[in-house]
N, C-alpha and C positions, 0 to 999 in steps of 0.2 A: 409538501402539501403534502398528505398518504389520502391518495380516489378511492374508494370502491361503489363498483355498478351494481347495483338494484333494476327489478325487475320489474313492474309488479306481477298481475292474478293477466291472464287474457282473455277479454273476450268475447268468442267467438256469437259471430251476429248473423245470421240468416236476412234476410225480407222478401213475403210474401205480398208479389206484387197484387195478388190478385186485395188481397184486405187490406193492407196495408201497412197489418205489420211489420214488425220487425221483431224475431225472437231468437234473443243470444244462448249459452248457457257461459258460463263465468271457469276456468279452466283453469292449473298449475302454470307459473309461467316455463314457458318449454314443453310445455305434453300434449299440448297439439298436433303438434309435426310429430313428437314419440307416437303418439292414435295415430294419423297419416299410416305410417312408418308402421304398424306395427299394429291392428287391429282387433288385433284380438288381446290386447292390452283390457284391464279392468275396468271402466267405469273410477269407480271410485279412486287410482291410483292418476289421474287426469280430469275429475273435475270438481271446482270447491267441493260443493254442491246437491241435492238430487233436487236441486227444482231447475224450469226455464222463468226466461223473465220472455215480457214484449212492451212495447209500448210503437205510439203508430205516429214513426217516421227514419231515420236512415240510426246508424248505432250513437246516438248520438240520444238526451236527451234523459226522464222523471221516467225510471221503469218500475216495473213491481209480476211476478207474477203473475202470471199466462192462470188463463182456466183451465179446466178442461175439457170447454166445450170449444174453443174459443185452439184446442193444438188439434182437437178431434175434427175438427172445419179444415184445420192445414194438411196435416200431417195423419188426420185418418185413423189416428191417435193417440190415448192420449197417457199409453210406457211410455215410462220417464226416458229407458235406458232409448229404443226404438229411436225417442225421438232425440233428443240426445247427440243419439250415432249419426241419424240425414243430418243434424245441426254439421255436429264438429269434424264430414264431412269435406262439408261446400262449404264452409264459411266463411264473412269471411275474420282473420285475427287481429287483435287490438291491442296491443299493446305501451306501454306508456313502460322509457327505457329512463335514467336516470345519472348520477354520477353524484357524491357526497363527502364533501372534504369532511371523515374524516378526526383532523386533528383535531382543526375549526370547530368539529360538535363539539367535541370530546371536553374543550377548553371550555369553548360554554356551558357544556354539560356541569362540566366541575364547576366554577363558579355560580351559577343559576343552585345548586348544593353548598359553594360557603357562604354564600348570603343570603340561604332560610337558616344556614348552623347559627347562624349570624344575629339571626330574627331571635331564632326560639332563644338562645343567648342570654342576647338581651332583652326578652322576656318572660323569661325566670331565674333572673336574675331582683329585676325589676319585682319580679312575683315575692321569693323567697326576702327582700329586702322592707317590700312590706309586711307579708311576716313576722319580722324582724320586728320594725313597729309594733305595729299591732300586739304581738306575746310583749313585748318590752310596755306594758301601760298596765299591765297588772300589778308588774309587778317594784 
């Protein structure tokens, strides 16, 4: 069995107790620690998108892009780099690590592809047979 380890993107969350909103940015795997060690690293190398998200709860639930008004009220700016740096500096990092059995997944994918090929072959054979029958009715 060959296991590969995968890590999801990081959700870096910061909760504003005054508003009850949690704000977060989505960062590339393992990039928040890299940025915290070297804050001069360009944000383009750290975050997945130039958006700040928010929702009313801890760092779970359905989120939406935070409005400029929310950002202004909480961070005193709506400038993405400034807000993102604040969140990256103080936010809690949440990511999921999982292992995948590559051999069984490859076998499953190959079996699915073979099944699809068999279905396509059967359909094509049936169609050709029907066309031959149709054409032979003219001769």
